[in-house]
C-alpha positions as CSV (number, residue, x, y, z in Angstrom):
1,X,76.3,-68.8,23.3
2,X,79.8,-69.4,24.5
3,X,81.5,-68.7,28.0
4,X,83.6,-66.3,26.1
5,X,80.8,-64.4,24.5
6,X,78.5,-64.5,27.2
7,X,81.5,-62.6,29.5
8,X,82.3,-60.0,26.6
9,X,78.3,-59.4,26.1
10,X,77.8,-58.6,29.7
11,X,81.2,-56.5,29.5
12,X,80.0,-55.0,26.7
13,X,76.8,-54.1,28.9
14,X,78.5,-52.6,31.9
15,X,80.9,-50.7,29.5
16,X,77.8,-49.5,27.6
17,X,75.6,-48.2,30.7
18,X,79.2,-46.4,31.7
19,X,80.0,-44.7,28.9
20,X,77.5,-44.6,26.5
21,X,77.1,-46.6,23.3
22,X,79.1,-44.4,21.0
23,X,82.3,-44.5,23.1
24,X,85.2,-45.9,20.8
25,X,86.1,-48.7,23.1
26,X,82.3,-49.6,23.6
27,X,81.9,-49.8,19.2
28,X,85.1,-52.1,19.2
29,X,83.9,-54.0,21.7
30,X,80.5,-54.4,19.8
31,X,82.0,-55.4,16.8
32,X,84.0,-57.9,18.4
33,X,81.1,-59.7,20.3
34,X,79.4,-59.8,17.0
35,X,82.2,-61.4,15.4
36,X,82.7,-64.0,18.1
37,X,78.6,-64.5,18.1
38,X,79.1,-65.2,14.3
39,X,81.7,-67.4,14.5
40,X,80.2,-69.3,17.4
41,X,77.2,-70.1,15.2
42,X,79.2,-70.8,12.0
43,X,81.1,-73.7,14.5
44,X,78.4,-74.7,16.0
45,X,75.9,-75.3,12.8
46,X,78.2,-78.6,12.1
47,X,78.0,-79.8,15.4
48,X,74.3,-80.9,14.6
49,X,75.8,-84.0,12.4
50,X,78.5,-84.7,14.8
51,X,77.5,-88.7,14.5
52,X,76.8,-88.8,10.6
53,X,79.6,-89.9,9.1
54,X,81.3,-87.8,6.6
55,X,81.1,-88.9,2.5
56,X,83.2,-87.4,0.0
57,X,80.6,-87.5,-2.6
58,X,77.0,-89.2,-2.9
59,X,78.0,-92.0,-5.0
60,X,80.7,-92.5,-1.8
61,X,77.6,-92.7,0.4
62,X,75.5,-94.9,-1.6
63,X,78.1,-97.3,-2.5
64,X,78.4,-97.7,1.3
65,X,74.8,-98.4,2.0
66,X,73.3,-99.9,-1.0
67,X,73.1,-103.5,-0.4
68,X,74.8,-105.8,-3.7
69,X,72.7,-109.0,-4.5
70,X,74.9,-111.0,-2.5
71,X,73.8,-109.1,0.5
72,X,70.1,-110.1,0.1
73,X,71.4,-113.8,-1.3
């Protein structure tokens, strides 16, 4: 969870307690928190592969790592 998302979630809890769950502002904030959480998940998912090389396609990947006859020599 990002710092921004944590801050908005905390604010959402406080506003829900004070104004109720069906208040228009609370509902809008709830949607914002949900969208931010989805965006965070989308952004963070590829970060697990930060160290992995990026290739345009499978053929390029194979060409880079398939040893040639000369290399086995």
